[in-house]
C-alpha positions as CSV (number, residue, x, y, z in Angstrom):
1,M,8.1,-44.7,13.4
2,K,4.7,-46.4,11.8
3,K,2.9,-44.8,14.4
4,I,3.5,-41.0,14.4
5,L,3.7,-41.6,10.5
6,C,0.1,-42.6,11.0
7,L,-0.5,-40.1,13.9
8,L,0.1,-37.0,11.2
9,T,-1.3,-38.4,8.7
10,L,-4.4,-38.4,11.2
11,L,-4.1,-35.3,12.1
12,V,-3.5,-33.6,8.6
13,W,-6.9,-35.8,7.7
14,T,-8.6,-34.1,10.4
15,V,-7.5,-30.3,9.6
16,A,-8.3,-31.1,6.2
17,A,-12.2,-32.2,7.0
18,S,-13.1,-29.2,9.2
19,A,-11.4,-26.4,6.9
20,Q,-15.0,-25.9,5.4
21,E,-15.8,-25.0,9.2
22,N,-12.5,-23.5,9.9
23,P,-12.7,-19.5,9.5
24,L,-8.8,-19.5,9.3
25,L,-8.7,-21.7,6.7
26,K,-12.0,-19.9,4.2
27,Q,-11.3,-20.1,0.8
28,M,-9.4,-16.5,-1.1
29,L,-9.1,-16.2,-5.1
30,E,-6.5,-13.3,-5.4
31,I,-7.7,-11.0,-8.0
32,T,-4.8,-9.0,-8.0
33,E,-0.9,-8.7,-6.1
34,L,1.6,-6.0,-5.6
35,E,4.7,-6.6,-4.2
36,I,6.7,-3.4,-3.0
37,N,10.0,-3.0,-1.8
38,D,11.0,-6.6,-3.2
39,G,8.3,-8.6,-1.2
40,E,9.2,-6.4,2.0
41,K,5.3,-5.8,1.7
42,T,2.2,-7.4,-0.6
43,I,-0.7,-5.7,-1.1
44,S,-3.4,-7.6,-2.9
45,V,-7.8,-7.1,-3.8
46,F,-9.3,-11.0,-3.2
47,D,-12.6,-12.5,-3.6
48,M,-14.3,-14.5,-0.5
49,P,-16.6,-16.6,-2.2
50,E,-19.5,-18.3,0.0
51,A,-22.0,-20.5,-1.9
52,D,-23.4,-17.9,-4.7
53,Q,-22.0,-14.3,-3.5
54,H,-19.1,-12.8,-3.7
55,H,-16.8,-10.6,-1.2
56,Y,-13.9,-8.4,-2.7
57,Y,-11.7,-7.0,-0.2
58,L,-8.2,-5.1,0.2
59,C,-5.1,-6.0,2.3
60,V,-3.5,-3.3,2.3
61,G,-0.8,-5.5,4.8
62,T,0.6,-5.5,8.5
63,L,0.3,-2.5,10.4
64,G,3.1,-0.1,12.1
65,I,2.7,0.7,15.8
66,G,3.0,3.8,16.9
67,D,1.8,7.7,16.6
68,D,0.8,10.0,13.6
69,F,4.3,10.2,13.0
70,V,6.6,7.2,13.5
71,Q,5.2,3.7,13.0
72,L,7.7,0.6,14.5
73,H,6.4,-2.8,12.8
74,L,6.3,-4.9,15.0
75,D,4.0,-7.1,14.1
76,P,4.7,-9.3,11.5
77,L,0.8,-11.5,11.6
78,F,-2.2,-9.0,11.6
79,Q,-2.7,-7.6,8.5
80,L,-5.3,-4.9,7.5
81,F,-8.6,-5.9,5.2
82,L,-11.1,-3.6,3.5
83,P,-14.4,-4.8,2.2
84,L,-14.5,-3.6,-1.4
85,G,-18.2,-4.8,-2.3
86,D,-19.7,-8.0,-3.9
87,T,-18.6,-7.0,-7.4
88,L,-16.2,-5.9,-9.4
89,E,-17.9,-3.3,-10.5
90,E,-18.0,-1.9,-6.5
91,A,-14.5,-3.0,-5.8
92,Q,-12.9,-1.4,-8.9
93,A,-15.1,2.1,-7.9
94,K,-13.9,1.8,-3.8
95,L,-10.6,1.5,-5.2
96,E,-10.5,4.4,-7.2
97,E,-12.6,6.2,-4.3
98,F,-9.1,5.3,-2.1
99,R,-7.2,6.7,-4.7
100,A,-8.3,10.1,-5.3
101,V,-7.9,10.5,-0.9
102,A,-4.2,11.0,-2.2
103,K,-4.8,13.6,-4.7
104,E,-6.9,15.8,-1.7
105,P,-5.1,17.9,0.0
106,D,-2.7,17.0,3.2
107,G,-4.4,15.7,6.3
108,T,-7.7,15.0,3.9
109,T,-9.0,12.1,5.7
110,L,-12.7,9.6,5.0
111,E,-13.7,6.9,7.2
112,A,-14.0,3.8,6.1
113,T,-14.2,-0.1,7.5
114,G,-12.2,-2.5,7.7
115,C,-10.5,-5.2,10.4
116,L,-7.7,-6.0,11.3
117,A,-7.7,-10.1,11.2
118,L,-4.9,-12.8,11.4
119,A,-6.0,-14.8,8.4
120,N,-8.6,-13.6,6.4
121,P,-11.3,-10.8,7.0
122,A,-13.6,-13.6,8.8
123,T,-11.4,-13.6,11.8
124,A,-12.3,-10.5,13.4
125,E,-14.9,-7.0,13.5
126,E,-15.0,-4.2,11.0
127,E,-13.9,-1.4,12.9
128,P,-13.4,2.1,11.2
129,V,-10.3,3.0,9.6
130,Y,-9.5,5.9,8.6
131,L,-7.7,7.1,5.2
132,T,-5.3,9.8,5.2
133,A,-4.0,12.1,2.3
134,R,0.1,12.4,3.1
135,R,2.4,14.5,1.0
136,F,5.9,13.6,0.8
137,I,8.7,15.4,-1.1
138,F,8.5,13.4,-4.7
139,T,5.3,11.8,-3.5
140,R,1.1,11.4,-2.7
141,N,0.5,8.4,-0.4
142,V,-2.9,7.6,1.6
143,E,-1.7,6.6,5.3
144,F,-4.1,3.7,6.3
145,S,-5.1,3.6,9.8
146,V,-6.8,2.4,12.9
147,K,-6.6,4.2,16.4
148,R,-6.2,2.4,19.4
149,Q,-6.3,3.8,23.1
150,G,-3.3,5.9,23.4
151,Y,-1.5,4.4,20.0
152,V,-2.3,4.4,16.1
153,R,-1.5,1.3,13.7
154,A,-1.0,2.5,10.4
155,T,0.6,1.6,7.1
156,Y,1.2,4.1,4.1
157,I,0.6,3.1,0.5
158,A,1.6,5.3,-3.0
159,N,-0.8,7.2,-5.4
160,N,0.8,5.1,-7.5
161,E,0.9,1.9,-6.1
162,L,-3.2,1.8,-5.2
163,G,-3.8,3.0,-9.6
164,S,-1.7,-1.0,-10.3
165,M,-4.3,-1.9,-8.4
166,V,-7.2,-0.7,-10.0
167,N,-5.6,-1.3,-13.0
168,G,-5.1,-5.1,-11.9
169,V,-9.0,-5.3,-11.4
170,K,-9.9,-3.4,-14.6
171,F,-7.8,-6.0,-16.3
172,Y,-9.1,-8.5,-14.2
173,R,-12.9,-7.5,-15.0
174,R,-11.8,-7.5,-19.3
175,I,-10.4,-11.2,-18.8
176,H,-13.2,-12.4,-16.6
177,P,-16.8,-10.5,-18.3
178,D,-18.9,-13.4,-16.5
179,E,-18.1,-12.8,-13.4
180,P,-19.8,-10.1,-10.6
């Protein structure tokens, strides 16, 4: 029993010692987070600082797999990350740009860059992400989609949810005026 306990302790120390070199374990400082439908879906804005630089990202959660109309949520691991900039001001401006897509006519598309990654955006390459205005009966949504050969991976975020993210970043900027 002592050998197993010592082995597990050694394994934990090894992982902790290599955490700075491992991109899966990069530090992510949450700016604002929103849980939708009692935690069914989570979107967040966070900072991944490196040395003296800040890198702000929007995580829109997991994506469904399907076509332009039907999406099945089969992948609970990979999430879509979109870079927002290197300052909180840039991050807020980019979020407001994403939110403005919802107010456009149905089908209007904006192309941005992002990555579909396992734990954080440091683990994958950037690719085109399409933001499309979608109107339903009483809501305006933005569809975040990544087009693959033969299928589409997508998720929807309501205009008011994006507004909550913008307000969260504004509030964070007021609380932390010294942060870039």
